[in-house]
N, C-alpha and C positions, 0 to 999 in steps of 0.2 A: 467296661470290661476289656481286658486284654485279649489280643487276638494273634493268632499264629501267622506264619507267612502265607498260608492259604486262606486267610480270612476267617477261620474258625474261632469261636469264642474258646478261651482256655478254661479248663475245669478250675474251680474254686477262686476264679478272679473276681473282684469285687466291681459292681457297677459305679460309674462316676456320680450317679444322681442318687445313690442309695441313702435313704433317711432324710432327704432333701425335700422341703414342702415349700408350696407357694405357686404362683402362677408365672406364665411366660411373661417376658418383658414386653413393652408396648410395641418396640420394634419387630420383635418375633411374631407377635399377634398380627400385626398390619401385614407381614409378608405371608402369613398363612391365610389371611383373609383374601388377599390379592391372588394367590394361587388357586383358591377354591373357586374364583371367578374365571379362571383360565387366563389370567394376565401373567406376563413375564415378571419375574421378581428380581432378576439379575440386573444390577446397574450398568453391567457391560452389554447385555443384549436387548434390554427393554427399549421400546420406541418412545421417543420424547416429542412432545407437542412442538411443531415447528421445525423438526429436524428434517434435512434434506436427505433422502436416500442417496447412497454412493452411485447407484446405476440409473439415476433419473436422466431421461433424454437419451440414454443410450439404446439403440434399437439393433435387432439382428442376433447373431451368434458369435460368442467369443471363444476362439480356439486357443488351445494351450500352444507354447512355442513361439510367442511373441508376434504371432500373424495378426493380431488385433481384432477389431470388430467388423464384421460384414456389415454393409448397408442393407436396410429393409428391401426386400425384393431381389436379393442376390441371385444371379443365375449361375448355375454350374456349367461347365463345358459339356457339349453335347454327348461326348463319348461317357463322361461320368454320369450324366442325367439319364442316359439311356440304359446304362447297366443298373442303376438304382430302380428305373422302372421294371425292368426285367425281373429283378429279384423281388420286387413287391408283387409283380403278377404272379410269380411262381408260388409266392405264399398264399394268395387269395385264390387262385385258380382251383376250381372244383374239378377233380379228375376222377370221372366215373370209371368203373370196372367193364371194359368193353370186350372181355374175352368171352366167347361164346358159352352161354349155359341157358338154362331153362327161363330164368328170370329176364334175361336179356331178349330172348326170342319171344317170350310173352309180352314185353313192352312193344316190340316190333310188330307183333300182330295187332295190338290195339291201335298203334299209330297208322298202320296201313288200313285200318278200318275207321273208327270214330275220332281217333286222336289226330293231333297236328303237331308240326314242328316249324317254326316261323322265326325270322331274324327280328331281335328286338334290342334297339340301340346297338351295343358292341357285342351283344351275347346273342344267344338262342333261346327260345322259350319252348318247352314241351308242355303240351295242354290237352286235357280230356274235359269235355263238357258234357254232363250225362245227369239224368234224374235219378238213377239208382245208386243209392248210397254204398252198397255192397261192391258194385262194380268199381266205383271210385276208390274205395279202401284197398281193394285187391291191386289196382294199378299204383296206388300211392305206396303201399308196402314193397312193391317190386321196384319201384324208383329207388327206394332207400337201400334195397338190397345191392344195388350196383353203385352205390356211395353217392347218390345224388341227394338233394336236400329240399324235398317237395313240400308244398303246404296245400290245404283245401280251403276254398272259399265256398260259402253256403249263399245262394241268391234266391230269394222269393220272387214269383212272378210279378210283373209290374201291375197288372190290373187285378191280380188277385183271384181270378174267375177261371175255372176250368183248366188250370195249369198247375204242374207239380213243381216243388223246389228243385232247384239245380245245385249239384255238386260239382265245383270246378277244380281240378287238380292241376297245379302248376309247378314246374321246376325250371331253373335256368341253368344253362350249361353250354358254353361255347364249344367245348371239345366235343360233347355229345351231338350238337346240333350239326356242326361240320362233319362228323363221321356218319350221321343218319343222312344227310342230304347227298351224300355220294354212294348210297346204297341203291343199285339198280336191281331188278329181278334176277339177273344173272348173278350178282353178288349175294343176293338174298338166298339164292340156292346153295351157294357154296357155304353159307353160314349154317343153314338147315342140313346138316350132314349126319346126324345120329338121331335116334328115337327120342330121346329127352328134348332136343332142341325142336324137332317137328311138333311134338306134343304141346310145347310151351306156345309156339307159334299159333298153332291151331286153337288152342283155348283162347289166347288174346283176339284173334280175329272172329272166332264163333261168339264171344261175348259182345263184340262190337256189330258184327253184321249178321249174326245168327238169329233163327226164329224156330220155335218148336210149337208145333199145331197138334192137337189131339180132338178128333172129332167124336161125335155121341157115340159111335160104335166102339170106340176104345183104339181105333187106329191111330198111329203116331207117325208123323212126318217131320223130318228135321231139314230145315232150309238154311243156306247161306247165300246172301244177295251182295252183289257189287257191280260196278260199271266197269271195271277193268277186266276184260276178258282174259288177257294174258296171266293176270294174277290168279284167277279162278282156275285156270288150267294148270298153273303150277301147284295150287292147293290141291287139285283132283289128282295130280302126279304124287304129291307128298303122301296124301292120305292112302293111296294104293300101297304105298310101303309099309303102313301099319295094318293093312288088311281090310281097308274100307273101300268100298267101290260107290263112289258119289257119281250121280249122273248130272250131266250139264245141260241146262235148258237155256233158251232165249235166242234172240233178243226179245225183250218187252219194253213197253212204253213206261217211262219212269214217272208215274203220277205223284210220287212224294217229293219230287225235286221242284222247287218252287221258282227256280231260275228260268230265264227265257231259254237258255241253250241247254235243254234237257239232254242228257246223256242216255243211251240205251242201258237197260238193266239185264243183267245175267244171273243165273241161279244155279247153284249145286244143290242136289237133293238126295237124302237117304229115306226111301219110303218103307223101309222095314222098322217094325218096332223093336225087333231084336238087335239090328245093327245100330239103331239110334241109341239105344240104352247101352250097348257096348261102348259106342263112341263117347258117350257122355261120362260113363265110367272110367274111361282112359284119360280124357282131357281134364275132368273134374272142374267145370266151369263154376263161378261164384254165382251165376244167374243163369236164367233159362234152362233150368234141369227139370228133370222128371220128378 
């Protein structure tokens, strides 16, 4: 059929094979058969048995402009190589959102409690190892909200007797690790400047180090334990800004610490059921609630 300049078939044109009958030639059938098998059918591009490729024994990278072939293992100049590494590092480096907000201060509260940050190879690892799945998921979601890429490992007890499954939240970030390692209590106090940030920190620290006790008479006591006296003093000061008057007790012997060098334990306490309920309503913890 005839076609116009744009390739469309013209109306009323007659196809070249109209009224023709018969089968394809042997040559055409052979080409069609080879094409169905995924083989090249062009005599100009098909690979022939015994043919030597044009690039055999050539190694490295060929650049346009007549510079020829680089030998295998070619080394760039140090200036060029450093620039390439910087560009690559910029692309793959995870950049967390470190502006003060409730998610970030919640993460800090967990890390100052049960969590930890330590150097791993050339990066830093943010880790939380707990037996409560809700707690692990809460920490996991907070890490995602500050643009980290966490994952959770589930680990069964080795002996299978008297132990609960562990949920281990892990994220890797050199930027976050270097930032976190430079946070002193003075710097922490500068971060916790508003009600939202203080609430986030208290929630994370309470989920890590808090305890809720209810006796048979219905009396409720809320505890927060830690070995860092200065940190608990800061928490007491911050909670007072929210209208809660924790009492500080201690020191006590730390019977739960299995190490030889046992640190003394201190405790913040709310002895009022009303204040405890009000505190939990404010911070909204994922665990240890009424």
